C-alpha positions as CSV (number, residue, x, y, z in Angstrom):
1,X,33.0,-56.1,80.6
2,X,32.7,-53.4,83.1
3,X,33.2,-49.7,82.1
4,X,35.6,-48.4,84.7
5,X,37.6,-45.1,85.3
6,X,41.0,-45.1,87.0
7,X,40.8,-41.9,88.8
8,X,44.5,-41.6,89.8
9,X,47.5,-42.7,87.7
10,X,51.0,-41.4,87.3
11,X,51.2,-41.9,83.6
12,X,54.4,-39.9,83.3
13,X,56.1,-42.6,85.2
14,X,54.6,-45.6,83.4
15,X,57.0,-47.6,81.2
16,X,55.7,-48.7,77.8
17,X,52.7,-46.3,78.0
18,X,51.2,-47.1,74.8
19,X,51.0,-50.8,75.8
20,X,49.5,-49.9,79.2
21,X,46.8,-47.6,77.5
22,X,46.0,-50.4,75.1
23,X,45.7,-53.0,78.0
24,X,43.4,-50.6,79.9
25,X,41.1,-50.1,77.0
26,X,40.9,-53.9,76.5
27,X,40.1,-54.4,80.2
28,X,37.1,-52.0,79.9
29,X,38.7,-48.7,81.2
30,X,36.9,-45.9,79.5
31,X,39.1,-43.1,81.0
32,X,42.1,-42.4,83.1
33,X,42.7,-39.3,85.3
34,X,46.6,-38.6,85.0
35,X,47.8,-36.7,88.1
36,X,51.0,-34.5,88.3
37,X,53.4,-34.3,91.0
38,X,55.8,-31.5,90.3
39,X,56.7,-29.0,87.5
40,X,58.3,-31.4,85.1
41,X,55.5,-34.0,85.8
42,X,52.9,-31.5,85.1
43,X,54.4,-30.7,81.7
44,X,54.5,-34.3,80.9
45,X,50.9,-34.8,82.0
46,X,49.7,-32.1,79.7
47,X,51.4,-33.6,76.7
48,X,50.1,-37.2,77.5
49,X,46.6,-35.9,77.8
50,X,46.8,-34.2,74.5
51,X,48.3,-37.3,73.0
52,X,45.6,-39.7,74.3
53,X,42.7,-37.3,74.2
54,X,39.9,-37.8,75.1
55,X,40.9,-41.1,76.9
56,X,43.4,-39.4,79.4
57,X,42.2,-36.4,81.4
58,X,44.9,-34.3,83.1
59,X,45.1,-33.1,86.8
60,X,48.1,-31.0,87.8
61,X,49.6,-30.9,91.2
62,X,52.6,-30.7,93.7
63,X,53.2,-33.7,95.7
64,X,54.3,-32.8,99.3
65,X,57.1,-35.3,99.0
66,X,58.4,-33.3,96.1
67,X,58.8,-30.1,98.1
68,X,62.1,-31.1,99.8
69,X,64.9,-28.9,98.4
70,X,62.8,-26.6,96.4
71,X,63.5,-22.9,96.6
72,X,60.5,-20.5,97.1
73,X,60.8,-19.4,93.5
74,X,60.5,-23.0,92.2
75,X,57.3,-23.5,94.3
76,X,56.1,-20.2,92.9
77,X,56.7,-21.3,89.4
78,X,54.8,-24.6,89.8
79,X,51.9,-22.7,91.2
80,X,51.9,-20.2,88.4
81,X,52.1,-23.1,86.0
82,X,49.1,-24.6,87.6
83,X,47.1,-21.6,87.5
84,X,48.0,-20.8,83.8
85,X,46.8,-24.2,82.8
86,X,43.9,-24.5,85.2
87,X,41.3,-24.4,82.5
88,X,42.7,-27.3,80.7
89,X,42.6,-29.7,83.7
90,X,39.7,-31.7,85.3
91,X,41.2,-31.4,88.8
92,X,44.1,-30.3,91.0
93,X,46.2,-33.0,92.3
94,X,48.0,-34.8,93.4
95,X,48.5,-32.4,96.3
96,X,48.2,-32.6,100.1
97,X,50.2,-33.5,103.2
98,X,52.6,-36.2,104.1
99,X,53.7,-36.6,107.8
100,X,55.9,-39.7,107.2
101,X,59.1,-39.1,109.1
102,X,61.1,-39.7,106.0
103,X,59.2,-36.8,104.2
104,X,59.3,-34.5,107.2
105,X,63.2,-34.8,107.2
106,X,63.1,-32.8,104.1
107,X,60.0,-30.6,104.4
108,X,58.4,-29.4,107.5
109,X,54.6,-29.7,108.3
110,X,54.4,-26.0,108.1
111,X,55.7,-25.7,104.8
112,X,53.6,-28.5,103.5
113,X,50.5,-26.7,105.0
114,X,51.4,-23.4,103.5
115,X,51.8,-24.8,100.0
116,X,48.6,-26.8,100.3
117,X,46.7,-23.8,101.2
118,X,48.0,-21.9,98.2
119,X,47.0,-24.7,95.9
120,X,43.6,-25.1,97.4
121,X,42.9,-21.4,96.9
122,X,43.7,-21.8,93.2
123,X,41.3,-24.9,93.0
124,X,38.6,-23.0,95.0
125,X,38.8,-19.9,92.9
126,X,38.5,-22.0,89.7
127,X,36.0,-24.3,90.9
128,X,38.2,-27.4,90.4
129,X,38.1,-30.6,92.4
130,X,41.1,-31.6,94.4
131,X,42.9,-35.0,94.7
132,X,44.3,-35.2,98.2
133,X,47.4,-37.2,99.4
134,X,47.1,-37.4,103.3
135,X,49.5,-40.0,104.6
136,X,49.7,-39.8,108.5
137,X,48.1,-36.3,108.1
138,X,44.4,-37.3,107.6
139,X,42.9,-34.9,110.1
140,X,45.0,-31.8,109.1
141,X,44.4,-32.6,105.4
142,X,40.7,-32.8,105.9
143,X,40.5,-29.6,108.0
144,X,42.5,-27.7,105.5
145,X,40.4,-28.7,102.5
146,X,37.2,-28.1,104.4
147,X,38.4,-24.6,105.9
148,X,39.5,-23.5,102.4
149,X,36.0,-24.0,101.1
150,X,36.7,-26.8,98.6
151,X,33.4,-28.3,97.4
152,X,34.8,-31.4,95.7
153,X,37.6,-33.5,97.0
154,X,38.7,-37.0,96.9
155,X,41.3,-38.5,99.6
156,X,43.1,-40.9,97.6
157,X,44.2,-44.3,98.9
158,X,42.7,-43.5,102.2
159,X,43.9,-45.5,105.2
160,X,43.1,-43.1,107.9
161,X,40.9,-43.4,111.2
162,X,37.2,-43.9,111.2
163,X,36.5,-40.6,112.7
164,X,38.1,-38.7,109.9
165,X,36.5,-40.9,107.3
166,X,33.0,-40.1,108.9
167,X,33.9,-36.4,108.6
168,X,34.9,-36.8,104.9
169,X,31.7,-38.5,104.1
170,X,29.7,-35.9,106.0
171,X,31.3,-33.2,104.0
172,X,30.2,-34.9,100.8
173,X,33.9,-35.6,99.9
174,X,35.1,-39.0,98.3
175,X,37.8,-41.5,99.1
176,X,39.4,-43.9,96.6
177,X,40.2,-47.6,96.5
178,X,43.6,-48.8,95.1
179,X,44.5,-52.5,94.5
180,X,45.9,-52.5,98.1
181,X,42.4,-53.1,99.1
182,X,43.2,-56.8,98.3
183,X,45.4,-57.0,101.4
184,X,46.2,-53.9,103.3
185,X,44.2,-54.1,106.7
186,X,43.6,-50.2,107.2
187,X,42.7,-49.7,103.6
188,X,40.3,-52.6,103.6
189,X,38.8,-51.4,106.9
190,X,38.2,-48.0,105.3
191,X,36.7,-49.3,102.2
192,X,34.3,-51.4,104.2
193,X,33.2,-48.3,106.1
194,X,32.8,-45.8,103.4
195,X,29.4,-45.8,101.7
196,X,29.3,-46.7,97.9
197,X,28.0,-43.1,97.3
198,X,31.4,-41.7,98.4
199,X,33.8,-44.1,96.7
200,X,36.0,-43.9,93.5
201,X,38.5,-46.5,92.0
202,X,42.1,-45.9,91.2
203,X,45.4,-47.7,90.7
204,X,48.1,-45.0,91.6
205,X,50.0,-46.6,88.8
206,X,52.9,-47.4,88.5
207,X,53.0,-48.1,92.4
208,X,54.0,-51.7,93.3
209,X,51.4,-53.8,95.1
210,X,51.3,-57.2,96.6
211,X,52.7,-59.0,99.6
212,X,54.2,-62.3,98.5
213,X,54.0,-61.7,94.8
214,X,54.8,-58.1,93.8
215,X,53.6,-56.4,90.7
216,X,53.8,-52.8,89.2
217,X,50.3,-51.5,88.6
218,X,48.9,-50.3,85.4
219,X,45.5,-48.6,84.6
220,X,44.0,-52.0,83.8
221,X,44.6,-53.0,87.4
222,X,41.7,-50.8,88.4
223,X,39.8,-54.2,87.9
224,X,41.5,-55.4,91.0
225,X,40.3,-52.4,93.0
226,X,36.8,-53.2,91.7
227,X,37.0,-57.0,92.6
228,X,38.3,-56.3,96.2
229,X,35.7,-53.6,97.0
230,X,32.9,-55.6,95.6
231,X,33.9,-58.7,97.6
232,X,34.4,-56.6,100.7
233,X,31.0,-55.0,100.6
234,X,29.2,-58.2,99.4
235,X,28.0,-56.3,96.3
236,X,27.9,-57.3,92.6
237,X,30.9,-56.1,90.6
238,X,28.5,-54.6,88.1
239,X,26.9,-52.5,90.8
240,X,30.2,-51.2,92.1
241,X,31.5,-50.6,88.7
242,X,28.4,-48.6,87.5
243,X,28.3,-46.4,90.5
244,X,31.9,-45.6,90.9
245,X,32.1,-44.7,87.1
246,X,29.0,-42.5,87.5
247,X,30.8,-40.8,90.4
248,X,33.9,-40.2,88.6
249,X,32.2,-38.7,85.7
250,X,30.3,-36.4,87.8
251,X,33.2,-35.6,90.1
252,X,35.6,-34.6,87.4
253,X,32.9,-33.3,84.9
254,X,34.2,-35.6,82.2
255,X,32.7,-35.5,78.8
256,X,31.6,-39.1,78.7
257,X,28.1,-40.3,78.1
258,X,27.5,-43.3,80.4
């Protein structure tokens, strides 16, 4: 059994969480980083991490897709909540940019960038790593993270161009592999190109994966990410598991002896 860390899961959205946590433990998962996406989500993540301490580690964020319809005061409230609880979290995330046309109908690029800058400043000032969402905004997201002086970042579920991936790697940042690496062409290409030294594993639970047969991910499905990455890279599962787990422990400064 491999010792694995799911570095990105929306546990506040997972049904039958107790069962999912037990399944993850039995599968060899030794920790889960639970990410927040808005004010209510962040509150729930704090509670979940306390309930399942020290197995679940909290990260608080503000997903760009959740900015639509928010008043400036509501954005400020979430930024304040993030900063007030910053010492209790292992990372800031999920945050970032999303230029999908469906998202941009409700929230402009400019607003997304302004909010991200504010969040990155909090992370930088408190020396916290960031978990970046960058759908169709890969270059802008990378530039903002770099220009704001962030030392540690992971670009989750990366499907962006090879040039941006090279910039991410050169900056010492990470990308993460989801179970979509089993079949998604651009995600597979990126995971082939990224060095193992810059790679983490995740599930993005409870996202639904699969083409012909769909399933809703749970943290135990980080095994799928492991298997697919190892196969793509022609490496032993044990090698990928050991290295990505070591990376996650160091990246998030987790109190785990490995």
